[in-house]
Structures are given as structure tokens and as C-alpha cells.
gemmi code that builds the backbone of each chain (N, CA, C; Angstrom):
import gemmi

chains = {
    "A": [
        ("GLY", (-185.151, -75.984, 7.526), (-186.134, -76.516, 8.455), (-187.248, -75.526, 8.716)),
        ("ALA", (-188.280, -76.028, 9.397), (-189.420, -75.186, 9.701), (-189.040, -74.090, 10.690)),
        ("VAL", (-189.647, -72.946, 10.513), (-189.314, -71.789, 11.342), (-190.561, -71.277, 12.046)),
        ("VAL", (-190.381, -70.983, 13.317), (-191.422, -70.355, 14.114), (-190.876, -69.028, 14.625)),
        ("SER", (-191.641, -67.982, 14.390), (-191.191, -66.672, 14.856), (-192.068, -66.198, 16.013)),
        ("GLN", (-191.497, -65.366, 16.845), (-192.231, -64.740, 17.926), (-191.950, -63.256, 17.903)),
        ("HIS", (-192.999, -62.511, 18.227), (-192.828, -61.067, 18.274), (-193.658, -60.498, 19.411)),
        ("PRO", (-193.101, -59.651, 20.238), (-191.724, -59.165, 20.179), (-190.757, -60.155, 20.825)),
        ("SER", (-189.491, -59.919, 20.681), (-188.491, -60.786, 21.321), (-188.305, -60.390, 22.781)),
        ("TRP", (-188.554, -59.136, 23.076), (-188.548, -58.720, 24.475), (-189.485, -57.527, 24.625)),
        ("VAL", (-190.067, -57.407, 25.791), (-190.984, -56.308, 26.042), (-190.950, -55.956, 27.518)),
        ("ILE", (-191.001, -54.658, 27.761), (-191.091, -54.137, 29.126), (-192.396, -53.376, 29.233)),
        ("CYS", (-193.185, -53.706, 30.223), (-194.454, -53.002, 30.377), (-194.677, -52.650, 31.838)),
        ("LYS", (-195.590, -51.736, 32.056), (-195.909, -51.320, 33.417), (-196.985, -52.222, 34.002)),
        ("SER", (-196.942, -52.359, 35.278), (-197.907, -53.178, 35.985), (-199.325, -52.684, 35.703)),
        ("GLY", (-200.217, -53.618, 35.398), (-201.600, -53.263, 35.115), (-201.933, -53.180, 33.637)),
        ("THR", (-200.931, -53.128, 32.809), (-201.174, -53.068, 31.364), (-201.221, -54.482, 30.785)),
        ("SER", (-201.645, -54.562, 29.531), (-201.719, -55.853, 28.835), (-200.674, -55.932, 27.733)),
        ("VAL", (-200.202, -57.120, 27.496), (-199.164, -57.335, 26.492), (-199.560, -58.498, 25.601)),
        ("LYS", (-199.397, -58.314, 24.304), (-199.721, -59.373, 23.352), (-198.445, -59.903, 22.707)),
        ("ILE", (-198.329, -61.204, 22.678), (-197.181, -61.870, 22.053), (-197.693, -62.704, 20.886)),
        ("GLU", (-197.056, -62.546, 19.736), (-197.462, -63.288, 18.547), (-196.527, -64.457, 18.268)),
        ("CYS", (-197.107, -65.512, 17.784), (-196.334, -66.697, 17.402), (-196.788, -67.118, 16.010)),
        ("ARG", (-195.852, -67.193, 15.093), (-196.174, -67.539, 13.719), (-195.342, -68.703, 13.212)),
        ("SER", (-196.009, -69.616, 12.518), (-195.274, -70.655, 11.786), (-195.082, -70.114, 10.373)),
        ("LEU", (-193.833, -70.016, 9.962), (-193.541, -69.278, 8.736), (-193.671, -70.100, 7.465)),
        ("ASP", (-193.408, -71.374, 7.527), (-193.401, -72.142, 6.282), (-194.120, -73.482, 6.425)),
        ("PHE", (-195.012, -73.555, 7.389), (-195.821, -74.758, 7.505), (-197.107, -74.403, 8.238)),
        ("GLN", (-198.062, -75.279, 8.125), (-199.333, -75.068, 8.814), (-199.341, -75.801, 10.140)),
        ("ALA", (-199.811, -75.124, 11.138), (-199.813, -75.674, 12.488), (-201.231, -75.675, 13.036)),
        ("THR", (-201.834, -76.852, 13.069), (-203.168, -76.917, 13.647), (-203.113, -76.777, 15.157)),
        ("THR", (-201.959, -77.083, 15.730), (-201.805, -76.995, 17.174), (-200.574, -76.169, 17.518)),
        ("MET", (-200.763, -75.260, 18.441), (-199.649, -74.464, 18.960), (-199.652, -74.554, 20.473)),
        ("PHE", (-198.500, -74.428, 21.039), (-198.335, -74.555, 22.475), (-197.659, -73.308, 23.027)),
        ("TRP", (-198.033, -72.935, 24.228), (-197.382, -71.824, 24.919), (-196.748, -72.332, 26.209)),
        ("TYR", (-195.475, -71.992, 26.354), (-194.716, -72.404, 27.517), (-194.214, -71.165, 28.255)),
        ("ARG", (-193.959, -71.396, 29.526), (-193.343, -70.370, 30.350), (-192.090, -70.980, 30.951)),
        ("GLN", (-191.045, -70.195, 30.991), (-189.785, -70.704, 31.524), (-189.198, -69.703, 32.499)),
        ("PHE", (-189.028, -70.135, 33.728), (-188.363, -69.316, 34.728), (-186.863, -69.550, 34.634)),
        ("PRO", (-186.066, -68.597, 35.151), (-184.607, -68.722, 35.020), (-184.091, -70.052, 35.528)),
        ("LYS", (-183.274, -70.674, 34.706), (-182.595, -71.929, 35.049), (-183.578, -73.056, 35.350)),
        ("GLN", (-184.745, -72.977, 34.759), (-185.722, -74.041, 34.942), (-186.188, -74.576, 33.596)),
        ("SER", (-186.949, -75.644, 33.672), (-187.446, -76.247, 32.450), (-188.670, -75.483, 31.934)),
        ("LEU", (-189.171, -75.926, 30.808), (-190.359, -75.304, 30.233), (-191.606, -75.851, 30.908)),
        ("MET", (-192.516, -74.923, 31.209), (-193.777, -75.319, 31.812), (-194.882, -75.049, 30.796)),
        ("LEU", (-195.590, -76.078, 30.398), (-196.664, -75.898, 29.440), (-197.798, -75.105, 30.088)),
        ("MET", (-198.202, -74.033, 29.414), (-199.291, -73.222, 29.917), (-200.614, -73.639, 29.277)),
        ("ALA", (-200.575, -73.794, 27.958), (-201.822, -74.083, 27.255), (-201.530, -74.618, 25.873)),
        ("THR", (-202.518, -75.314, 25.370), (-202.482, -75.851, 24.014), (-203.585, -75.184, 23.232)),
        ("SER", (-203.239, -74.655, 22.082), (-204.283, -74.006, 21.285), (-204.435, -74.722, 19.952)),
        ("ASN", (-205.667, -74.947, 19.603), (-205.990, -75.555, 18.327), (-206.707, -74.534, 17.460)),
        ("GLU", (-206.327, -74.490, 16.219), (-206.878, -73.501, 15.307), (-208.385, -73.579, 15.280)),
        ("GLY", (-209.003, -72.451, 15.520), (-210.448, -72.354, 15.424), (-211.217, -72.799, 16.644)),
        ("SER", (-210.521, -73.187, 17.705), (-211.233, -73.601, 18.918), (-210.572, -72.989, 20.142)),
        ("LYS", (-211.233, -73.149, 21.271), (-210.709, -72.575, 22.506), (-209.454, -73.331, 22.959)),
        ("ALA", (-208.584, -72.587, 23.604), (-207.358, -73.190, 24.103), (-207.638, -74.072, 25.311)),
        ("THR", (-206.798, -75.049, 25.478), (-206.868, -75.911, 26.656), (-205.750, -75.519, 27.600)),
        ("TYR", (-206.115, -75.101, 28.802), (-205.134, -74.606, 29.755), (-204.719, -75.709, 30.719)),
        ("GLU", (-203.466, -75.650, 31.107), (-202.968, -76.585, 32.104), (-203.471, -76.163, 33.492)),
        ("GLN", (-203.467, -77.127, 34.361), (-203.953, -76.863, 35.721), (-203.110, -75.769, 36.369)),
        ("GLY", (-203.787, -74.828, 36.974), (-203.098, -73.750, 37.673), (-202.838, -72.517, 36.819)),
        ("VAL", (-203.117, -72.582, 35.551), (-202.917, -71.434, 34.667), (-204.239, -70.691, 34.519)),
        ("GLU", (-204.223, -69.402, 34.806), (-205.451, -68.603, 34.764), (-205.796, -68.245, 33.323)),
        ("LYS", (-206.872, -68.796, 32.837), (-207.242, -68.554, 31.448), (-207.694, -67.122, 31.206)),
        ("ASP", (-208.217, -66.456, 32.235), (-208.636, -65.072, 32.058), (-207.458, -64.112, 32.084)),
        ("LYS", (-206.353, -64.568, 32.584), (-205.167, -63.727, 32.636), (-204.300, -63.940, 31.396)),
        ("PHE", (-204.241, -65.151, 30.956), (-203.428, -65.497, 29.786), (-204.385, -65.901, 28.658)),
        ("LEU", (-204.731, -64.905, 27.857), (-205.697, -65.130, 26.783), (-204.975, -65.633, 25.538)),
        ("ILE", (-205.453, -66.727, 25.012), (-204.823, -67.324, 23.837), (-205.826, -67.375, 22.700)),
        ("ASN", (-205.365, -66.931, 21.555), (-206.181, -66.964, 20.359), (-205.402, -67.619, 19.234)),
        ("HIS", (-206.017, -68.579, 18.580), (-205.359, -69.281, 17.471), (-206.235, -69.074, 16.241)),
        ("ALA", (-206.077, -67.906, 15.647), (-207.008, -67.459, 14.630), (-206.808, -68.110, 13.272)),
        ("SER", (-205.589, -68.573, 13.010), (-205.328, -69.168, 11.703), (-204.335, -70.303, 11.863)),
        ("LEU", (-204.052, -70.993, 10.785), (-203.136, -72.134, 10.831), (-201.682, -71.712, 10.993)),
        ("THR", (-201.436, -70.414, 10.979), (-200.057, -69.957, 11.114), (-199.861, -68.927, 12.219)),
        ("LEU", (-200.902, -68.602, 12.957), (-200.776, -67.546, 13.959), (-201.521, -67.889, 15.237)),
        ("SER", (-200.810, -67.745, 16.343), (-201.419, -67.828, 17.663), (-200.908, -66.656, 18.476)),
        ("THR", (-201.772, -66.108, 19.316), (-201.350, -64.987, 20.159), (-201.619, -65.295, 21.624)),
        ("LEU", (-200.736, -64.801, 22.453), (-200.881, -64.882, 23.906), (-200.949, -63.464, 24.437)),
        ("THR", (-202.029, -63.138, 25.121), (-202.156, -61.818, 25.730), (-202.116, -61.969, 27.240)),
        ("VAL", (-201.161, -61.316, 27.843), (-201.066, -61.280, 29.298), (-201.836, -60.046, 29.757)),
        ("THR", (-202.945, -60.268, 30.399), (-203.790, -59.154, 30.793), (-203.454, -58.689, 32.206)),
        ("SER", (-203.574, -57.389, 32.421), (-203.296, -56.794, 33.728), (-202.022, -57.393, 34.320)),
        ("ALA", (-200.968, -57.177, 33.603), (-199.698, -57.815, 33.982), (-199.186, -57.319, 35.325)),
        ("HIS", (-198.563, -58.219, 36.046), (-197.940, -57.901, 37.326), (-196.488, -58.365, 37.295)),
        ("PRO", (-195.667, -57.853, 38.184), (-194.244, -58.245, 38.171), (-194.014, -59.750, 38.208)),
        ("GLU", (-194.897, -60.471, 38.881), (-194.721, -61.933, 38.938), (-194.978, -62.626, 37.608)),
        ("ASP", (-195.529, -61.871, 36.647), (-195.725, -62.431, 35.303), (-194.453, -62.314, 34.475)),
        ("SER", (-193.482, -61.612, 34.987), (-192.214, -61.490, 34.268), (-191.616, -62.881, 34.074)),
        ("SER", (-191.275, -63.180, 32.845), (-190.781, -64.518, 32.537), (-190.372, -64.583, 31.077)),
        ("PHE", (-189.913, -65.743, 30.681), (-189.573, -66.018, 29.288), (-190.689, -66.890, 28.731)),
        ("TYR", (-191.369, -66.401, 27.713), (-192.495, -67.125, 27.137), (-192.066, -67.684, 25.776)),
        ("ILE", (-192.293, -68.972, 25.604), (-191.894, -69.647, 24.365), (-193.103, -70.317, 23.738)),
        ("CYS", (-193.269, -70.118, 22.455), (-194.348, -70.816, 21.765), (-193.761, -71.942, 20.930)),
        ("SER", (-194.598, -72.861, 20.593), (-194.209, -73.992, 19.764), (-195.353, -74.316, 18.824)),
        ("ALA", (-195.020, -74.701, 17.629), (-196.028, -75.051, 16.643), (-195.778, -76.466, 16.159)),
        ("ARG", (-196.842, -77.224, 16.102), (-196.708, -78.610, 15.651), (-197.135, -78.712, 14.191)),
        ("ASP", (-196.230, -79.251, 13.406), (-196.520, -79.445, 11.987), (-197.669, -80.439, 11.835)),
        ("ALA", (-198.665, -80.057, 11.076), (-199.870, -80.869, 10.933), (-199.607, -82.203, 10.239)),
        ("THR", (-198.523, -82.298, 9.480), (-198.249, -83.533, 8.746), (-197.205, -84.401, 9.437)),
        ("SER", (-196.169, -83.803, 10.001), (-195.078, -84.588, 10.590), (-195.211, -84.774, 12.094)),
        ("TYR", (-196.074, -83.997, 12.713), (-196.262, -84.027, 14.172), (-195.033, -83.542, 14.935)),
        ("GLU", (-194.077, -82.998, 14.227), (-192.899, -82.483, 14.918), (-193.178, -81.081, 15.442)),
        ("GLN", (-192.660, -80.774, 16.619), (-192.849, -79.457, 17.217), (-191.626, -78.595, 16.968)),
        ("TYR", (-191.908, -77.378, 16.548), (-190.858, -76.404, 16.324), (-191.070, -75.240, 17.277)),
        ("PHE", (-189.970, -74.766, 17.828), (-190.065, -73.752, 18.870), (-189.675, -72.373, 18.363)),
        ("GLY", (-190.373, -71.384, 18.888), (-190.011, -70.010, 18.607), (-188.819, -69.596, 19.453)),
        ("PRO", (-188.264, -68.423, 19.187), (-187.077, -67.943, 19.896), (-187.369, -67.418, 21.290)),
        ("GLY", (-188.628, -67.287, 21.638), (-188.977, -66.818, 22.971), (-189.192, -65.324, 23.057)),
        ("THR", (-189.947, -64.921, 24.048), (-190.202, -63.512, 24.339), (-189.924, -63.268, 25.812)),
        ("ARG", (-189.049, -62.341, 26.069), (-188.726, -61.976, 27.450), (-189.658, -60.862, 27.885)),
        ("LEU", (-190.513, -61.139, 28.851), (-191.442, -60.136, 29.378), (-190.963, -59.674, 30.746)),
        ("THR", (-190.844, -58.361, 30.877), (-190.501, -57.757, 32.159), (-191.593, -56.781, 32.530)),
        ("VAL", (-192.195, -56.982, 33.682), (-193.257, -56.100, 34.159), (-192.704, -55.288, 35.319)),
        ("THR", (-192.798, -53.970, 35.163), (-192.214, -53.095, 36.205), (-193.289, -52.497, 37.095)),
    ],
    "B": [
        ("ALA", (-198.804, -92.117, 33.517), (-198.501, -90.906, 32.780), (-197.020, -90.859, 32.441)),
        ("GLN", (-196.749, -90.263, 31.317), (-195.368, -90.170, 30.867), (-194.594, -89.205, 31.748)),
        ("SER", (-193.352, -89.555, 32.051), (-192.471, -88.624, 32.754), (-191.069, -88.788, 32.199)),
        ("VAL", (-190.295, -87.746, 32.314), (-188.931, -87.730, 31.795), (-188.004, -87.269, 32.904)),
        ("THR", (-186.961, -88.032, 33.130), (-186.001, -87.716, 34.182), (-184.618, -87.528, 33.581)),
        ("GLN", (-184.024, -86.389, 33.854), (-182.658, -86.143, 33.430), (-181.771, -86.181, 34.662)),
        ("LEU", (-180.828, -87.092, 34.647), (-179.915, -87.248, 35.779), (-178.764, -86.268, 35.639)),
        ("GLY", (-178.620, -85.416, 36.644), (-177.546, -84.431, 36.601), (-178.028, -83.121, 36.037)),
        ("SER", (-178.190, -82.137, 36.895), (-178.632, -80.826, 36.417), (-177.462, -80.057, 35.800)),
        ("HIS", (-176.254, -80.419, 36.184), (-175.058, -79.775, 35.644), (-174.037, -80.847, 35.280)),
        ("VAL", (-173.492, -80.707, 34.097), (-172.412, -81.586, 33.653), (-171.291, -80.705, 33.123)),
        ("SER", (-170.092, -81.007, 33.541), (-168.936, -80.235, 33.100), (-167.916, -81.166, 32.479)),
        ("VAL", (-167.456, -80.819, 31.289), (-166.463, -81.644, 30.598), (-165.372, -80.740, 30.039)),
        ("SER", (-164.260, -81.355, 29.741), (-163.181, -80.638, 29.079), (-163.416, -80.645, 27.573)),
        ("GLU", (-162.926, -79.616, 26.918), (-163.012, -79.582, 25.465), (-162.310, -80.816, 24.900)),
        ("GLY", (-163.003, -81.507, 23.981), (-162.447, -82.723, 23.394), (-162.864, -83.994, 24.099)),
        ("ALA", (-163.452, -83.870, 25.265), (-163.867, -85.050, 26.021), (-165.250, -85.513, 25.578)),
        ("LEU", (-165.581, -86.727, 25.986), (-166.893, -87.295, 25.692), (-167.984, -86.561, 26.467)),
        ("VAL", (-169.085, -86.314, 25.784), (-170.255, -85.745, 26.432), (-171.295, -86.847, 26.599)),
        ("LEU", (-171.807, -86.986, 27.807), (-172.872, -87.953, 28.088), (-173.918, -87.272, 28.952)),
        ("LEU", (-175.098, -87.108, 28.402), (-176.212, -86.525, 29.138), (-177.293, -87.593, 29.237)),
        ("ARG", (-177.764, -87.802, 30.449), (-178.646, -88.939, 30.702), (-180.120, -88.553, 30.716)),
        ("CYS", (-180.919, -89.457, 30.175), (-182.364, -89.249, 30.135), (-183.054, -90.593, 30.283)),
        ("ASN", (-183.993, -90.658, 31.201), (-184.827, -91.847, 31.355), (-186.283, -91.441, 31.248)),
        ("TYR", (-187.060, -92.313, 30.671), (-188.475, -92.023, 30.498), (-189.284, -93.111, 31.186)),
        ("SER", (-190.508, -92.835, 31.436), (-191.392, -93.852, 31.988), (-192.628, -93.917, 31.111)),
        ("SER", (-192.795, -95.028, 30.497), (-193.952, -95.182, 29.634), (-194.194, -96.655, 29.376)),
        ("SER", (-195.443, -96.998, 29.277), (-195.772, -98.389, 28.980), (-195.956, -98.608, 27.491)),
        ("VAL", (-195.900, -97.529, 26.736), (-196.028, -97.646, 25.289), (-194.783, -97.064, 24.649)),
        ("PRO", (-194.450, -97.529, 23.450), (-193.258, -96.969, 22.788), (-193.381, -95.471, 22.657)),
        ("PRO", (-192.386, -94.773, 23.153), (-192.480, -93.320, 23.164), (-191.885, -92.673, 21.924)),
        ("TYR", (-192.229, -91.432, 21.706), (-191.465, -90.583, 20.810), (-190.574, -89.754, 21.726)),
        ("LEU", (-189.283, -89.757, 21.492), (-188.335, -89.091, 22.374), (-187.520, -88.061, 21.614)),
        ("PHE", (-187.185, -87.002, 22.310), (-186.500, -85.880, 21.671), (-185.405, -85.343, 22.582)),
        ("TRP", (-184.389, -84.784, 21.957), (-183.409, -83.971, 22.659), (-183.398, -82.595, 21.998)),
        ("TYR", (-183.490, -81.574, 22.868), (-183.433, -80.194, 22.406), (-182.263, -79.495, 23.090)),
        ("VAL", (-181.737, -78.476, 22.433), (-180.697, -77.638, 23.023), (-181.213, -76.202, 23.088)),
        ("GLN", (-180.873, -75.538, 24.169), (-181.273, -74.137, 24.329), (-180.054, -73.311, 24.697)),
        ("TYR", (-179.779, -72.316, 23.882), (-178.734, -71.356, 24.201), (-179.355, -70.193, 24.954)),
        ("PRO", (-178.566, -69.443, 25.700), (-179.125, -68.378, 26.544), (-180.051, -67.443, 25.778)),
        ("ASN", (-181.203, -67.206, 26.384), (-182.198, -66.273, 25.847), (-182.682, -66.646, 24.449)),
        ("GLN", (-182.686, -67.909, 24.164), (-183.190, -68.379, 22.879), (-184.202, -69.494, 23.087)),
        ("GLY", (-184.888, -69.819, 22.014), (-185.826, -70.925, 22.063), (-185.099, -72.253, 21.986)),
        ("LEU", (-185.843, -73.300, 21.748), (-185.278, -74.640, 21.703), (-185.018, -75.076, 20.266)),
        ("GLN", (-183.898, -75.745, 20.095), (-183.548, -76.287, 18.787), (-183.501, -77.801, 18.886)),
        ("LEU", (-184.151, -78.463, 17.953), (-184.174, -79.921, 17.968), (-182.806, -80.474, 17.581)),
        ("LEU", (-182.273, -81.335, 18.448), (-181.015, -82.017, 18.145), (-181.263, -83.313, 17.409)),
        ("LEU", (-182.215, -84.089, 17.943), (-182.525, -85.371, 17.331), (-183.813, -85.902, 17.931)),
        ("LYS", (-184.354, -86.940, 17.269), (-185.589, -87.536, 17.759), (-185.608, -89.033, 17.482)),
        ("TYR", (-186.282, -89.740, 18.342), (-186.509, -91.178, 18.168), (-187.997, -91.390, 17.922)),
        ("THR", (-188.287, -92.111, 16.812), (-189.693, -92.344, 16.479), (-189.929, -93.808, 16.139)),
        ("SER", (-189.278, -94.704, 16.869), (-189.454, -96.156, 16.772), (-188.845, -96.764, 15.523)),
        ("ALA", (-187.936, -96.079, 14.897), (-187.205, -96.661, 13.774), (-185.864, -97.177, 14.333)),
        ("ALA", (-184.758, -96.694, 13.867), (-183.457, -97.139, 14.351), (-183.266, -96.727, 15.807)),
        ("THR", (-182.669, -97.607, 16.589), (-182.487, -97.298, 18.008), (-181.340, -96.322, 18.238)),
        ("LEU", (-180.405, -96.260, 17.319), (-179.324, -95.274, 17.406), (-179.677, -94.129, 16.474)),
        ("VAL", (-179.855, -92.985, 17.063), (-180.302, -91.830, 16.301), (-179.185, -90.800, 16.213)),
        ("LYS", (-178.910, -90.371, 15.023), (-177.890, -89.333, 14.851), (-178.570, -87.995, 14.632)),
        ("GLY", (-177.987, -86.984, 15.255), (-178.578, -85.661, 15.139), (-177.599, -84.646, 14.593)),
        ("ILE", (-177.907, -83.405, 14.858), (-177.053, -82.332, 14.370), (-175.881, -82.099, 15.307)),
        ("ASN", (-174.874, -81.405, 14.796), (-173.717, -80.996, 15.600), (-172.955, -82.173, 16.207)),
        ("GLY", (-173.046, -83.344, 15.586), (-172.273, -84.482, 16.055), (-172.879, -85.253, 17.216)),
        ("PHE", (-174.061, -84.902, 17.628), (-174.722, -85.603, 18.725), (-175.454, -86.843, 18.229)),
        ("GLU", (-175.555, -87.809, 19.102), (-176.358, -88.976, 18.832), (-176.941, -89.497, 20.141)),
        ("ALA", (-177.964, -90.313, 20.025), (-178.603, -90.868, 21.210), (-179.048, -92.286, 20.891)),
        ("GLU", (-179.016, -93.122, 21.914), (-179.413, -94.502, 21.739), (-180.631, -94.816, 22.586)),
        ("PHE", (-181.651, -95.334, 21.950), (-182.853, -95.751, 22.656), (-182.651, -97.171, 23.169)),
        ("LYS", (-182.780, -97.332, 24.482), (-182.660, -98.654, 25.098), (-183.937, -98.944, 25.871)),
        ("LYS", (-184.751, -99.775, 25.277), (-186.043, -100.066, 25.884), (-185.876, -100.763, 27.232)),
        ("SER", (-184.924, -101.686, 27.314), (-184.738, -102.441, 28.559), (-184.343, -101.539, 29.719)),
        ("GLU", (-183.714, -100.430, 29.400), (-183.284, -99.500, 30.442), (-184.168, -98.253, 30.476)),
        ("THR", (-185.156, -98.189, 29.630), (-186.007, -96.991, 29.449), (-185.147, -95.741, 29.420)),
        ("SER", (-184.117, -95.795, 28.596), (-183.189, -94.668, 28.543), (-183.035, -94.146, 27.123)),
        ("PHE", (-182.604, -92.918, 27.040), (-182.357, -92.258, 25.753), (-181.243, -91.237, 26.001)),
        ("HIS", (-180.063, -91.729, 26.296), (-178.936, -90.868, 26.650), (-178.329, -90.211, 25.419)),
        ("LEU", (-177.916, -88.986, 25.605), (-177.324, -88.183, 24.522), (-175.809, -88.196, 24.642)),
        ("THR", (-175.130, -88.426, 23.550), (-173.676, -88.455, 23.583), (-173.082, -87.669, 22.426)),
        ("LYS", (-171.842, -87.253, 22.639), (-171.035, -86.644, 21.592), (-169.595, -87.015, 21.890)),
        ("PRO", (-168.875, -87.538, 20.911), (-167.529, -88.051, 21.181), (-166.539, -86.996, 21.674)),
        ("SER", (-166.671, -85.790, 21.147), (-165.676, -84.774, 21.457), (-166.365, -83.420, 21.636)),
        ("ALA", (-166.326, -82.916, 22.842), (-167.023, -81.669, 23.144), (-166.304, -80.459, 22.570)),
        ("HIS", (-167.120, -79.503, 22.101), (-166.599, -78.214, 21.667), (-167.090, -77.154, 22.627)),
        ("MET", (-166.361, -76.068, 22.674), (-166.772, -74.957, 23.537), (-168.188, -74.494, 23.180)),
        ("SER", (-168.519, -74.553, 21.898), (-169.830, -74.088, 21.444), (-170.978, -75.006, 21.877)),
        ("ASP", (-170.647, -76.165, 22.454), (-171.697, -77.066, 22.934), (-172.254, -76.648, 24.291)),
        ("ALA", (-171.619, -75.697, 24.919), (-172.089, -75.238, 26.224), (-173.482, -74.634, 26.079)),
        ("ALA", (-174.437, -75.244, 26.760), (-175.842, -74.831, 26.632), (-176.668, -75.658, 27.604)),
        ("GLU", (-177.977, -75.434, 27.541), (-178.921, -76.238, 28.324), (-179.520, -77.275, 27.400)),
        ("TYR", (-179.601, -78.506, 27.867), (-180.128, -79.600, 27.062), (-181.363, -80.189, 27.738)),
        ("PHE", (-182.401, -80.381, 26.935), (-183.653, -80.915, 27.447), (-184.018, -82.191, 26.703)),
        ("CYS", (-184.370, -83.192, 27.478), (-184.929, -84.410, 26.933), (-186.446, -84.284, 27.034)),
        ("ALA", (-187.159, -84.795, 26.046), (-188.606, -84.653, 26.057), (-189.248, -85.883, 25.442)),
        ("ALA", (-190.481, -86.110, 25.833), (-191.233, -87.236, 25.295), (-192.677, -86.822, 25.134)),
        ("TYR", (-193.321, -87.390, 24.172), (-194.744, -87.119, 24.025), (-195.502, -87.891, 25.099)),
        ("SER", (-196.516, -87.253, 25.617), (-197.395, -87.918, 26.563), (-198.274, -88.908, 25.817)),
        ("GLY", (-199.003, -89.688, 26.560), (-199.906, -90.640, 25.930), (-200.857, -89.942, 24.983)),
        ("GLY", (-201.026, -90.475, 23.826), (-201.881, -89.824, 22.858), (-201.139, -88.825, 21.991)),
        ("TYR", (-199.836, -88.693, 22.244), (-198.984, -87.806, 21.441), (-199.566, -86.402, 21.370)),
        ("ASN", (-200.061, -85.962, 22.515), (-200.704, -84.673, 22.545), (-199.785, -83.577, 23.064)),
        ("LYS", (-199.041, -83.888, 24.126), (-198.201, -82.883, 24.755), (-196.785, -83.403, 24.918)),
        ("LEU", (-195.840, -82.480, 24.758), (-194.459, -82.812, 25.031), (-194.199, -82.646, 26.523)),
        ("ILE", (-193.621, -83.657, 27.110), (-193.242, -83.599, 28.514), (-191.724, -83.418, 28.570)),
        ("PHE", (-191.265, -82.399, 29.260), (-189.842, -82.082, 29.311), (-189.203, -82.553, 30.605)),
        ("GLY", (-187.958, -82.963, 30.487), (-187.152, -83.174, 31.673), (-186.739, -81.836, 32.253)),
        ("ALA", (-186.076, -81.888, 33.385), (-185.706, -80.659, 34.089), (-184.562, -79.914, 33.414)),
        ("GLY", (-183.870, -80.596, 32.529), (-182.766, -79.952, 31.822), (-181.422, -80.257, 32.449)),
        ("THR", (-180.395, -80.252, 31.613), (-179.018, -80.420, 32.069), (-178.185, -79.314, 31.452)),
        ("ARG", (-177.504, -78.587, 32.303), (-176.634, -77.521, 31.820), (-175.242, -78.090, 31.573)),
        ("LEU", (-174.814, -78.005, 30.342), (-173.497, -78.517, 29.966), (-172.496, -77.378, 29.923)),
        ("ALA", (-171.444, -77.533, 30.673), (-170.333, -76.578, 30.642), (-169.129, -77.261, 29.999)),
        ("VAL", (-168.453, -76.547, 29.137), (-167.254, -77.076, 28.477), (-166.097, -76.149, 28.802)),
        ("HIS", (-165.071, -76.703, 29.403), (-163.941, -75.848, 29.763), (-162.697, -76.264, 28.998)),
        ("PRO", (-161.818, -75.294, 28.782), (-160.625, -75.529, 27.939), (-159.718, -76.596, 28.543)),
    ],
}
model = gemmi.Model(1)
for chain_id, residues in chains.items():
    chain = gemmi.Chain(chain_id)
    for i, (resn, *xyz) in enumerate(residues, 1):
        res = gemmi.Residue()
        res.name, res.seqid = resn, gemmi.SeqId(i, " ")
        for name, pos in zip(("N", "CA", "C"), xyz):
            atom = gemmi.Atom()
            atom.name, atom.element = name, gemmi.Element(name[0])
            atom.pos, atom.b_iso = gemmi.Position(*pos), 0.0
            res.add_atom(atom)
        chain.add_residue(res)
    model.add_chain(chain)
structure = gemmi.Structure()
structure.add_model(model)
structure.setup_entities()
């Protein structure tokens, strides 16, 4: 099946620094990628939708200047958490939608801890 | 707008017993429906999907789900639970326009000996 990778799988950073998370579709092209945030024991909350070559569409309440999303190619999207604070600590999951089947495949997630 | 409701945030069954996880959707158009499983600290794995073909959908790991339009339901079942089935299960549906996946709140399945 299709594989989506995320890197890093976990990261610890100091408050005020920025962190970049990569999401790659390994064996298919994804014109659309999604970024989710998941708090402990809760469901996934869609943060933004990114389309290759265009600006991301952010969900209501998500700060676009804080969560920078770049979808530079059909296989790579990045999420940068700028000036991270402890409240940004969470599990971030990306998803890539296959351009032909419309099926979404999920990455393994990235655990971000801001100290 | 599309919404997905999962009844029961926690379900506990004995090993070998029937697993039934409930999901209801609200939509005026035929939906695309999905069940995903999430193990601790991992991403989501697709169990099965309904895309307006057969109403009984078989998935991986012995799971299946039946689409019932009259009940707007897409419940997930497995005849005999294994210890390895213990995980979080999410029902999801595409929003109108098939643009975004809308997730239910999730159901945590516990399997005890």
C-alpha cells in the first residue's frame, strides 16, 4: 500500500525556537496534503490543507503565521511551528491524498514537546 | 454539513467476543465513509472504506462494516476479538465536495482475557 513518512518522529525543542516537520508520500503523487493535530485521547483536528504549488488553506482558529505550511512538490509538504511554546506540544499527523484514487494515507505522526 | 458521530468513547470486550463499534453520519448526499485504527503513538491505518459500491465492506484484520442508508450508519464489526485489536478506532467521512475528511471522536477498544 501507499506509504507516507514523517520526519522527525519526535522532537523536543526549547520555547521560542522553530521546528520543521516533513511529510512525504513515498510511492505516489499527492496534489493535496493535510496536517492534523491530535491532543491526548482526542480525535484529529484538521489544521490546514495544502495543495502543491499554492498557499495552504487554514482551518478557523489556526494561526497561519505560527504554523507555516509549504507544499513544494507532489511528494513533500512541510509544517514549521514558529516560535514554539509549551502549548504547541502535541502529536502532529500529516496525510496525503492520492491524486488518482482520492484515498488519504496517513503518516506515523510527530510528537512535539516544547520545554 | 457533514458530521460523524461515534457512540461510545470506550468499548470493552472479552477476547473472542464480538466487536461492535458504532458510527452514524449526517449527510444528504451519498457519503464516502472510512474506518481507521490508531495504535498508541502511531498514525492512522485504513481498515476499510465505503464508496457506494457494496453495502457490506470487508477490511483488514477481519473487520467489516455495513452501510445502512436508512439508519445513516456505518458500524464496524469483528466476529471474534483479539488482544491485538486493542486500539483507538475512528470513523470518518468526506465533507461535501470530497475535500476534507471529517472524523468522529473515536472509540477506544479494550480487549481483556
